[in-house]
HTML snippet that shows the backbone in 3Dmol.js (N, CA, C, O; Angstrom):
<script src="https://3Dmol.org/build/3Dmol-min.js"></script>
<div id="view" style="width:600px;height:400px;position:relative"></div>
<script>
const pdb = `
ATOM      1  N   MET A   1      30.947   8.534   6.677  1.00  0.00           N
ATOM      2  CA  MET A   1      29.968   9.824   6.049  1.00  0.00           C
ATOM      3  C   MET A   1      29.048  10.514   7.660  1.00  0.00           C
ATOM      4  O   MET A   1      27.876  10.190   7.854  1.00  0.00           O
ATOM      5  N   SER A   2      29.324  10.856   8.024  1.00  0.00           N
ATOM      6  CA  SER A   2      28.552  11.660   8.762  1.00  0.00           C
ATOM      7  C   SER A   2      27.324  12.851   8.247  1.00  0.00           C
ATOM      8  O   SER A   2      27.220  13.160   7.060  1.00  0.00           O
ATOM      9  N   PHE A   3      26.706  13.266   8.999  1.00  0.00           N
ATOM     10  CA  PHE A   3      25.429  14.000   8.017  1.00  0.00           C
ATOM     11  C   PHE A   3      26.162  14.986   7.845  1.00  0.00           C
ATOM     12  O   PHE A   3      26.499  15.086   6.666  1.00  0.00           O
ATOM     13  N   ALA A   4      26.704  16.038   8.728  1.00  0.00           N
ATOM     14  CA  ALA A   4      27.222  17.323   8.526  1.00  0.00           C
ATOM     15  C   ALA A   4      28.350  17.323   7.565  1.00  0.00           C
ATOM     16  O   ALA A   4      28.799  18.360   7.077  1.00  0.00           O
ATOM     17  N   ASP A   5      28.920  15.804   7.231  1.00  0.00           N
ATOM     18  CA  ASP A   5      29.456  16.385   6.412  1.00  0.00           C
ATOM     19  C   ASP A   5      28.500  15.995   5.062  1.00  0.00           C
ATOM     20  O   ASP A   5      28.375  16.569   3.980  1.00  0.00           O
ATOM     21  N   TRP A   6      27.946  14.889   5.554  1.00  0.00           N
ATOM     22  CA  TRP A   6      27.218  15.619   3.599  1.00  0.00           C
ATOM     23  C   TRP A   6      26.778  16.890   3.269  1.00  0.00           C
ATOM     24  O   TRP A   6      26.932  17.609   2.282  1.00  0.00           O
ATOM     25  N   ILE A   7      26.082  17.022   4.525  1.00  0.00           N
ATOM     26  CA  ILE A   7      25.618  18.754   3.879  1.00  0.00           C
ATOM     27  C   ILE A   7      26.737  18.971   3.089  1.00  0.00           C
ATOM     28  O   ILE A   7      26.799  18.534   1.940  1.00  0.00           O
ATOM     29  N   GLU A   8      27.724  19.679   3.664  1.00  0.00           N
ATOM     30  CA  GLU A   8      28.461  20.571   3.934  1.00  0.00           C
ATOM     31  C   GLU A   8      29.784  19.488   1.723  1.00  0.00           C
ATOM     32  O   GLU A   8      30.351  19.936   0.727  1.00  0.00           O
ATOM     33  N   SER A   9      29.630  18.786   2.026  1.00  0.00           N
ATOM     34  CA  SER A   9      29.945  18.842   0.888  1.00  0.00           C
ATOM     35  C   SER A   9      28.755  18.387  -0.567  1.00  0.00           C
ATOM     36  O   SER A   9      29.125  18.440  -1.740  1.00  0.00           O
ATOM     37  N   GLN A  10      27.251  17.938  -0.108  1.00  0.00           N
ATOM     38  CA  GLN A  10      26.508  18.970  -0.567  1.00  0.00           C
ATOM     39  C   GLN A  10      26.714  19.978  -1.435  1.00  0.00           C
ATOM     40  O   GLN A  10      26.888  20.055  -2.651  1.00  0.00           O
ATOM     41  N   SER A  11      26.615  21.264   0.096  1.00  0.00           N
ATOM     42  CA  SER A  11      27.113  22.331  -0.295  1.00  0.00           C
ATOM     43  C   SER A  11      28.223  22.637  -1.445  1.00  0.00           C
ATOM     44  O   SER A  11      28.315  23.316  -2.468  1.00  0.00           O
ATOM     45  N   GLU A  12      28.726  22.062  -0.954  1.00  0.00           N
ATOM     46  CA  GLU A  12      30.319  22.446  -2.412  1.00  0.00           C
ATOM     47  C   GLU A  12      30.249  21.925  -3.115  1.00  0.00           C
ATOM     48  O   GLU A  12      31.298  21.817  -3.749  1.00  0.00           O
ATOM     49  N   LEU A  13      28.879  21.047  -3.726  1.00  0.00           N
ATOM     50  CA  LEU A  13      28.690  20.537  -4.892  1.00  0.00           C
ATOM     51  C   LEU A  13      27.425  20.629  -5.788  1.00  0.00           C
ATOM     52  O   LEU A  13      27.033  19.888  -6.690  1.00  0.00           O
ATOM     53  N   GLY A  14      26.782  22.047  -5.128  1.00  0.00           N
ATOM     54  CA  GLY A  14      26.264  23.178  -5.890  1.00  0.00           C
ATOM     55  C   GLY A  14      24.519  22.534  -6.366  1.00  0.00           C
ATOM     56  O   GLY A  14      23.695  22.376  -7.267  1.00  0.00           O
ATOM     57  N   ALA A  15      24.954  22.310  -4.462  1.00  0.00           N
ATOM     58  CA  ALA A  15      22.697  21.357  -4.065  1.00  0.00           C
ATOM     59  C   ALA A  15      22.113  21.978  -4.054  1.00  0.00           C
ATOM     60  O   ALA A  15      22.392  22.993  -3.417  1.00  0.00           O
ATOM     61  N   ASP A  16      21.424  21.930  -4.422  1.00  0.00           N
ATOM     62  CA  ASP A  16      20.143  22.447  -4.464  1.00  0.00           C
ATOM     63  C   ASP A  16      19.694  23.334  -2.452  1.00  0.00           C
ATOM     64  O   ASP A  16      19.951  22.863  -1.344  1.00  0.00           O
ATOM     65  N   PRO A  17      19.462  23.772  -2.574  1.00  0.00           N
ATOM     66  CA  PRO A  17      19.526  24.863  -0.987  1.00  0.00           C
ATOM     67  C   PRO A  17      18.115  24.641  -0.419  1.00  0.00           C
ATOM     68  O   PRO A  17      18.024  24.817   0.796  1.00  0.00           O
ATOM     69  N   ALA A  18      16.949  24.271  -1.103  1.00  0.00           N
ATOM     70  CA  ALA A  18      15.778  23.837  -0.559  1.00  0.00           C
ATOM     71  C   ALA A  18      16.155  21.653  -0.001  1.00  0.00           C
ATOM     72  O   ALA A  18      15.842  21.152   1.079  1.00  0.00           O
ATOM     73  N   GLU A  19      17.034  20.738  -1.484  1.00  0.00           N
ATOM     74  CA  GLU A  19      17.171  19.675  -0.828  1.00  0.00           C
ATOM     75  C   GLU A  19      17.581  19.317  -0.207  1.00  0.00           C
ATOM     76  O   GLU A  19      17.249  18.221   0.245  1.00  0.00           O
ATOM     77  N   ILE A  20      18.755  20.127   0.304  1.00  0.00           N
ATOM     78  CA  ILE A  20      19.308  20.160   1.449  1.00  0.00           C
ATOM     79  C   ILE A  20      17.670  20.610   2.797  1.00  0.00           C
ATOM     80  O   ILE A  20      16.660  19.908   2.743  1.00  0.00           O
ATOM     81  N   ASP A  21      17.716  21.160   3.269  1.00  0.00           N
ATOM     82  CA  ASP A  21      16.914  21.699   4.171  1.00  0.00           C
ATOM     83  C   ASP A  21      15.882  20.501   4.196  1.00  0.00           C
ATOM     84  O   ASP A  21      15.332  20.117   5.228  1.00  0.00           O
ATOM     85  N   ALA A  22      15.631  19.818   2.631  1.00  0.00           N
ATOM     86  CA  ALA A  22      14.461  19.290   3.042  1.00  0.00           C
ATOM     87  C   ALA A  22      15.483  17.874   3.611  1.00  0.00           C
ATOM     88  O   ALA A  22      15.169  17.627   4.775  1.00  0.00           O
ATOM     89  N   ALA A  23      16.312  17.158   3.225  1.00  0.00           N
ATOM     90  CA  ALA A  23      16.677  16.416   4.412  1.00  0.00           C
ATOM     91  C   ALA A  23      17.175  16.350   5.304  1.00  0.00           C
ATOM     92  O   ALA A  23      17.503  15.268   5.791  1.00  0.00           O
ATOM     93  N   ILE A  24      17.526  18.030   6.104  1.00  0.00           N
ATOM     94  CA  ILE A  24      18.054  18.134   7.635  1.00  0.00           C
ATOM     95  C   ILE A  24      16.154  18.118   7.449  1.00  0.00           C
ATOM     96  O   ILE A  24      15.880  19.040   8.217  1.00  0.00           O
ATOM     97  N   GLY A  25      15.688  17.947   7.259  1.00  0.00           N
ATOM     98  CA  GLY A  25      14.148  17.700   8.521  1.00  0.00           C
ATOM     99  C   GLY A  25      13.531  16.439   7.939  1.00  0.00           C
ATOM    100  O   GLY A  25      12.626  16.010   8.654  1.00  0.00           O
ATOM    101  N   ALA A  26      13.648  16.080   7.390  1.00  0.00           N
ATOM    102  CA  ALA A  26      13.943  14.483   7.428  1.00  0.00           C
ATOM    103  C   ALA A  26      14.740  13.495   7.955  1.00  0.00           C
ATOM    104  O   ALA A  26      14.690  12.279   7.770  1.00  0.00           O
ATOM    105  N   GLU A  27      15.755  14.397   8.881  1.00  0.00           N
ATOM    106  CA  GLU A  27      16.596  14.180   9.116  1.00  0.00           C
ATOM    107  C   GLU A  27      16.049  14.191  10.781  1.00  0.00           C
ATOM    108  O   GLU A  27      15.919  13.258  11.575  1.00  0.00           O
ATOM    109  N   GLN A  28      15.846  15.373  10.898  1.00  0.00           N
ATOM    110  CA  GLN A  28      15.343  15.496  12.413  1.00  0.00           C
ATOM    111  C   GLN A  28      14.139  14.913  12.633  1.00  0.00           C
ATOM    112  O   GLN A  28      13.845  14.614  13.791  1.00  0.00           O
ATOM    113  N   ARG A  29      13.306  14.670  11.651  1.00  0.00           N
ATOM    114  CA  ARG A  29      12.573  13.737  12.126  1.00  0.00           C
ATOM    115  C   ARG A  29      11.945  12.872  12.875  1.00  0.00           C
ATOM    116  O   ARG A  29      11.191  12.742  13.840  1.00  0.00           O
ATOM    117  N   LEU A  30      12.630  12.250  11.946  1.00  0.00           N
ATOM    118  CA  LEU A  30      13.213  10.442  12.044  1.00  0.00           C
ATOM    119  C   LEU A  30      14.706  10.347  13.713  1.00  0.00           C
ATOM    120  O   LEU A  30      15.409   9.473  14.220  1.00  0.00           O
ATOM    121  N   LYS A  31      14.498  11.556  13.879  1.00  0.00           N
ATOM    122  CA  LYS A  31      15.427  11.328  15.325  1.00  0.00           C
ATOM    123  C   LYS A  31      14.163  11.746  16.091  1.00  0.00           C
ATOM    124  O   LYS A  31      14.164  11.079  17.126  1.00  0.00           O
ATOM    125  N   ALA A  32      13.231  12.436  16.060  1.00  0.00           N
ATOM    126  CA  ALA A  32      12.047  12.937  17.041  1.00  0.00           C
ATOM    127  C   ALA A  32      11.382  11.309  17.050  1.00  0.00           C
ATOM    128  O   ALA A  32      10.772  10.732  17.950  1.00  0.00           O
ATOM    129  N   ALA A  33      11.776  10.830  15.645  1.00  0.00           N
ATOM    130  CA  ALA A  33      10.635   8.913  16.393  1.00  0.00           C
ATOM    131  C   ALA A  33      11.615   8.996  17.126  1.00  0.00           C
ATOM    132  O   ALA A  33      11.595   9.277  18.324  1.00  0.00           O
ATOM    133  N   THR A  34      12.444   8.785  16.537  1.00  0.00           N
ATOM    134  CA  THR A  34      13.812   7.013  17.601  1.00  0.00           C
ATOM    135  C   THR A  34      13.555   7.974  18.792  1.00  0.00           C
ATOM    136  O   THR A  34      12.859   7.391  19.624  1.00  0.00           O
ATOM    137  N   ILE A  35      13.813   9.023  19.108  1.00  0.00           N
ATOM    138  CA  ILE A  35      12.921   8.967  20.828  1.00  0.00           C
ATOM    139  C   ILE A  35      11.404   8.971  21.636  1.00  0.00           C
ATOM    140  O   ILE A  35      11.318   8.725  22.839  1.00  0.00           O
ATOM    141  N   ILE A  36      10.462   9.227  20.941  1.00  0.00           N
ATOM    142  CA  ILE A  36       9.457   8.519  20.478  1.00  0.00           C
ATOM    143  C   ILE A  36       9.745   7.272  20.262  1.00  0.00           C
ATOM    144  O   ILE A  36       9.755   6.261  20.965  1.00  0.00           O
ATOM    145  N   ALA A  37       9.822   7.350  19.898  1.00  0.00           N
ATOM    146  CA  ALA A  37       9.501   5.159  19.860  1.00  0.00           C
ATOM    147  C   ALA A  37      10.699   4.772  21.129  1.00  0.00           C
ATOM    148  O   ALA A  37      10.331   3.682  21.565  1.00  0.00           O
ATOM    149  N   ARG A  38      11.618   5.092  21.681  1.00  0.00           N
ATOM    150  CA  ARG A  38      11.855   5.006  22.393  1.00  0.00           C
ATOM    151  C   ARG A  38      11.477   4.815  23.847  1.00  0.00           C
ATOM    152  O   ARG A  38      11.732   3.854  24.572  1.00  0.00           O
ATOM    153  N   GLU A  39      10.666   6.175  24.184  1.00  0.00           N
ATOM    154  CA  GLU A  39       9.935   6.712  25.923  1.00  0.00           C
ATOM    155  C   GLU A  39       9.387   5.516  25.242  1.00  0.00           C
ATOM    156  O   GLU A  39      10.212   4.602  25.244  1.00  0.00           O
ATOM    157  N   VAL A  40       7.986   5.142  24.514  1.00  0.00           N
ATOM    158  CA  VAL A  40       6.842   4.408  25.064  1.00  0.00           C
ATOM    159  C   VAL A  40       7.491   2.904  24.713  1.00  0.00           C
ATOM    160  O   VAL A  40       6.989   2.040  25.433  1.00  0.00           O
ATOM    161  N   LEU A  41       8.329   2.472  23.926  1.00  0.00           N
ATOM    162  CA  LEU A  41       8.850   1.406  23.345  1.00  0.00           C
ATOM    163  C   LEU A  41      10.580   1.012  24.569  1.00  0.00           C
ATOM    164  O   LEU A  41      11.647   1.383  24.079  1.00  0.00           O
ATOM    165  N   THR A  42      10.618   0.505  25.603  1.00  0.00           N
ATOM    166  CA  THR A  42      11.770   0.114  25.613  1.00  0.00           C
ATOM    167  C   THR A  42      13.676  -0.755  24.557  1.00  0.00           C
ATOM    168  O   THR A  42      14.707  -1.245  25.019  1.00  0.00           O
ATOM    169  N   ASN A  43      13.368  -0.593  23.640  1.00  0.00           N
ATOM    170  CA  ASN A  43      13.243  -1.435  22.691  1.00  0.00           C
ATOM    171  C   ASN A  43      13.105  -1.769  21.616  1.00  0.00           C
ATOM    172  O   ASN A  43      13.282  -2.938  21.272  1.00  0.00           O
ATOM    173  N   PRO A  44      12.561  -0.313  20.373  1.00  0.00           N
ATOM    174  CA  PRO A  44      11.389   0.003  19.135  1.00  0.00           C
ATOM    175  C   PRO A  44      12.528  -1.153  18.194  1.00  0.00           C
ATOM    176  O   PRO A  44      13.745  -0.976  18.234  1.00  0.00           O
ATOM    177  N   SER A  45      12.146  -1.844  17.711  1.00  0.00           N
ATOM    178  CA  SER A  45      11.802  -2.646  16.278  1.00  0.00           C
ATOM    179  C   SER A  45      12.368  -0.992  15.508  1.00  0.00           C
ATOM    180  O   SER A  45      12.055   0.128  15.913  1.00  0.00           O
ATOM    181  N   GLU A  46      13.210  -1.307  14.392  1.00  0.00           N
ATOM    182  CA  GLU A  46      13.253  -0.604  13.352  1.00  0.00           C
ATOM    183  C   GLU A  46      11.579  -0.507  12.505  1.00  0.00           C
ATOM    184  O   GLU A  46      11.363   0.450  11.763  1.00  0.00           O
ATOM    185  N   ASP A  47      10.472  -1.617  12.731  1.00  0.00           N
ATOM    186  CA  ASP A  47       9.947  -1.248  11.627  1.00  0.00           C
ATOM    187  C   ASP A  47       9.090  -0.079  13.136  1.00  0.00           C
ATOM    188  O   ASP A  47       8.647   1.027  12.825  1.00  0.00           O
ATOM    189  N   ALA A  48       9.029  -0.441  14.207  1.00  0.00           N
ATOM    190  CA  ALA A  48       8.795   0.876  15.166  1.00  0.00           C
ATOM    191  C   ALA A  48       8.165   2.191  15.412  1.00  0.00           C
ATOM    192  O   ALA A  48       7.238   2.912  15.780  1.00  0.00           O
ATOM    193  N   VAL A  49       9.922   1.869  14.710  1.00  0.00           N
ATOM    194  CA  VAL A  49      10.652   3.761  15.083  1.00  0.00           C
ATOM    195  C   VAL A  49      10.046   4.536  13.671  1.00  0.00           C
ATOM    196  O   VAL A  49      10.216   5.748  13.542  1.00  0.00           O
ATOM    197  N   LEU A  50       9.348   3.758  12.655  1.00  0.00           N
ATOM    198  CA  LEU A  50       9.045   3.997  10.425  1.00  0.00           C
ATOM    199  C   LEU A  50       8.087   4.504  10.361  1.00  0.00           C
ATOM    200  O   LEU A  50       7.708   5.413   9.622  1.00  0.00           O
ATOM    201  N   ALA A  51       7.168   3.474  11.825  1.00  0.00           N
ATOM    202  CA  ALA A  51       5.569   3.685  12.417  1.00  0.00           C
ATOM    203  C   ALA A  51       5.486   4.786  12.842  1.00  0.00           C
ATOM    204  O   ALA A  51       4.449   5.380  12.546  1.00  0.00           O
ATOM    205  N   VAL A  52       6.323   5.388  13.540  1.00  0.00           N
ATOM    206  CA  VAL A  52       6.310   6.970  14.583  1.00  0.00           C
ATOM    207  C   VAL A  52       6.816   7.423  12.989  1.00  0.00           C
ATOM    208  O   VAL A  52       5.868   7.658  12.240  1.00  0.00           O
ATOM    209  N   PHE A  53       8.303   7.587  12.331  1.00  0.00           N
ATOM    210  CA  PHE A  53       8.473   8.074  11.299  1.00  0.00           C
ATOM    211  C   PHE A  53       7.158   9.016  10.746  1.00  0.00           C
ATOM    212  O   PHE A  53       6.886  10.158  10.377  1.00  0.00           O
ATOM    213  N   ALA A  54       6.423   7.391  11.015  1.00  0.00           N
ATOM    214  CA  ALA A  54       5.838   8.611   9.442  1.00  0.00           C
ATOM    215  C   ALA A  54       4.502   8.826   9.429  1.00  0.00           C
ATOM    216  O   ALA A  54       3.682   8.975   8.523  1.00  0.00           O
ATOM    217  N   ASP A  55       4.425   8.810  10.956  1.00  0.00           N
ATOM    218  CA  ASP A  55       2.786   9.734  11.627  1.00  0.00           C
ATOM    219  C   ASP A  55       3.978  11.295  12.048  1.00  0.00           C
ATOM    220  O   ASP A  55       4.113  12.480  11.744  1.00  0.00           O
ATOM    221  N   VAL A  56       4.513  10.383  12.796  1.00  0.00           N
ATOM    222  CA  VAL A  56       5.817  12.619  12.249  1.00  0.00           C
ATOM    223  C   VAL A  56       5.237  13.162  11.180  1.00  0.00           C
ATOM    224  O   VAL A  56       4.176  13.659  10.801  1.00  0.00           O
ATOM    225  N   CYS A  57       6.873  12.747  10.652  1.00  0.00           N
ATOM    226  CA  CYS A  57       6.201  13.161   8.860  1.00  0.00           C
ATOM    227  C   CYS A  57       4.371  13.483   7.922  1.00  0.00           C
ATOM    228  O   CYS A  57       3.825  14.416   7.333  1.00  0.00           O
ATOM    229  N   ALA A  58       4.129  12.437   8.201  1.00  0.00           N
ATOM    230  CA  ALA A  58       2.069  12.916   8.162  1.00  0.00           C
ATOM    231  C   ALA A  58       1.461  14.496   8.883  1.00  0.00           C
ATOM    232  O   ALA A  58       0.729  15.268   8.264  1.00  0.00           O
ATOM    233  N   SER A  59       1.967  14.728  10.317  1.00  0.00           N
ATOM    234  CA  SER A  59       1.922  15.093  10.744  1.00  0.00           C
ATOM    235  C   SER A  59       2.614  16.230  10.503  1.00  0.00           C
ATOM    236  O   SER A  59       1.863  17.202  10.585  1.00  0.00           O
ATOM    237  N   ALA A  60       4.409  16.691  10.079  1.00  0.00           N
ATOM    238  CA  ALA A  60       4.978  17.849  10.088  1.00  0.00           C
ATOM    239  C   ALA A  60       3.727  18.933   8.607  1.00  0.00           C
ATOM    240  O   ALA A  60       3.403  20.121   8.603  1.00  0.00           O
ATOM    241  N   ALA A  61       3.265  17.405   7.257  1.00  0.00           N
ATOM    242  CA  ALA A  61       2.587  17.496   6.840  1.00  0.00           C
ATOM    243  C   ALA A  61       1.371  18.326   6.754  1.00  0.00           C
ATOM    244  O   ALA A  61       1.105  19.202   5.932  1.00  0.00           O
ATOM    245  N   LEU A  62       0.841  17.993   7.518  1.00  0.00           N
ATOM    246  CA  LEU A  62       0.234  19.263   8.095  1.00  0.00           C
ATOM    247  C   LEU A  62      -0.457  20.278   8.456  1.00  0.00           C
ATOM    248  O   LEU A  62      -1.535  20.872   8.428  1.00  0.00           O
ATOM    249  N   GLY A  63       1.115  20.213   8.976  1.00  0.00           N
ATOM    250  CA  GLY A  63       1.781  22.028  10.227  1.00  0.00           C
ATOM    251  C   GLY A  63       1.146  21.041  11.461  1.00  0.00           C
ATOM    252  O   GLY A  63       1.872  20.919  12.448  1.00  0.00           O
ATOM    253  N   THR A  64      -0.335  20.231  11.473  1.00  0.00           N
ATOM    254  CA  THR A  64      -0.573  19.982  12.795  1.00  0.00           C
ATOM    255  C   THR A  64       0.321  19.567  14.108  1.00  0.00           C
ATOM    256  O   THR A  64       0.812  18.463  13.870  1.00  0.00           O
ATOM    257  N   THR A  65       0.656  19.967  15.207  1.00  0.00           N
ATOM    258  CA  THR A  65       1.664  18.881  16.229  1.00  0.00           C
ATOM    259  C   THR A  65       1.414  17.132  17.116  1.00  0.00           C
ATOM    260  O   THR A  65       0.254  16.747  17.260  1.00  0.00           O
ATOM    261  N   ILE A  66       2.476  16.321  17.581  1.00  0.00           N
ATOM    262  CA  ILE A  66       2.035  14.847  17.962  1.00  0.00           C
ATOM    263  C   ILE A  66       2.069  15.421  19.554  1.00  0.00           C
ATOM    264  O   ILE A  66       3.027  16.129  19.864  1.00  0.00           O
ATOM    265  N   HIS A  67       1.064  15.132  20.532  1.00  0.00           N
ATOM    266  CA  HIS A  67       0.785  15.407  21.285  1.00  0.00           C
ATOM    267  C   HIS A  67       0.325  14.263  21.646  1.00  0.00           C
ATOM    268  O   HIS A  67      -0.683  13.883  21.051  1.00  0.00           O
ATOM    269  N   PRO A  68       0.944  13.320  22.776  1.00  0.00           N
ATOM    270  CA  PRO A  68       0.356  12.568  24.124  1.00  0.00           C
ATOM    271  C   PRO A  68      -1.163  12.435  23.782  1.00  0.00           C
ATOM    272  O   PRO A  68      -1.546  13.294  22.988  1.00  0.00           O
ATOM    273  N   ARG A  69      -2.217  11.453  24.250  1.00  0.00           N
ATOM    274  CA  ARG A  69      -3.241  11.280  23.368  1.00  0.00           C
ATOM    275  C   ARG A  69      -4.053  11.524  25.820  1.00  0.00           C
ATOM    276  O   ARG A  69      -3.714  11.167  26.948  1.00  0.00           O
ATOM    277  N   GLN A  70      -5.279  12.423  25.045  1.00  0.00           N
ATOM    278  CA  GLN A  70      -5.099  13.626  26.294  1.00  0.00           C
ATOM    279  C   GLN A  70      -5.602  12.155  27.244  1.00  0.00           C
ATOM    280  O   GLN A  70      -5.878  10.989  26.964  1.00  0.00           O
ATOM    281  N   ARG A  71      -5.530  12.963  28.452  1.00  0.00           N
ATOM    282  CA  ARG A  71      -6.167  11.764  29.352  1.00  0.00           C
ATOM    283  C   ARG A  71      -7.107  12.594  30.351  1.00  0.00           C
ATOM    284  O   ARG A  71      -6.816  13.691  30.827  1.00  0.00           O
ATOM    285  N   PRO A  72      -8.294  11.869  30.585  1.00  0.00           N
ATOM    286  CA  PRO A  72      -9.190  12.346  32.366  1.00  0.00           C
ATOM    287  C   PRO A  72      -8.370  12.849  32.993  1.00  0.00           C
ATOM    288  O   PRO A  72      -7.213  12.440  33.093  1.00  0.00           O
ATOM    289  N   THR A  73      -8.698  13.535  33.364  1.00  0.00           N
ATOM    290  CA  THR A  73      -8.194  14.578  34.345  1.00  0.00           C
ATOM    291  C   THR A  73      -9.392  13.878  35.610  1.00  0.00           C
ATOM    292  O   THR A  73     -10.600  13.683  35.480  1.00  0.00           O
ATOM    293  N   LEU A  74      -8.377  13.591  36.960  1.00  0.00           N
ATOM    294  CA  LEU A  74      -9.956  12.842  38.208  1.00  0.00           C
ATOM    295  C   LEU A  74     -10.161  13.496  39.073  1.00  0.00           C
ATOM    296  O   LEU A  74     -10.384  13.075  40.208  1.00  0.00           O
ATOM    297  N   HIS A  75     -10.133  14.773  38.712  1.00  0.00           N
ATOM    298  CA  HIS A  75     -11.036  16.406  38.910  1.00  0.00           C
ATOM    299  C   HIS A  75     -12.302  16.498  38.128  1.00  0.00           C
ATOM    300  O   HIS A  75     -12.985  17.522  38.177  1.00  0.00           O
TER     301      HIS A  75
END
`;
const viewer = $3Dmol.createViewer("view");
viewer.addModel(pdb, "pdb");
viewer.setStyle({}, {cartoon: {color: "spectrum"}});
viewer.zoomTo();
viewer.render();
</script>
C-alpha cells in the first residue's frame, strides 16, 4: 500500500485529520532526511538517515530551520 493509499483509507475510515496531518509531516521529514543524508554521504546507512531524521524532527519541533554550517568567507 502506498502512502497516498494509506491516507485515503484513513480518511475513509474517519481517522482524526490531525493524525493524518502528523503522518504526512513525518513522511515529509523522512524524505528530507533521506535527501540530506544522500547529499552528504554517497550511500548512507539506515542509521545515518535516522540520525538526520532525528535532527530534522528536533528542528521542526523547535520551529528552526536546518542549514549548512556557516563557513568563513575568503574576503
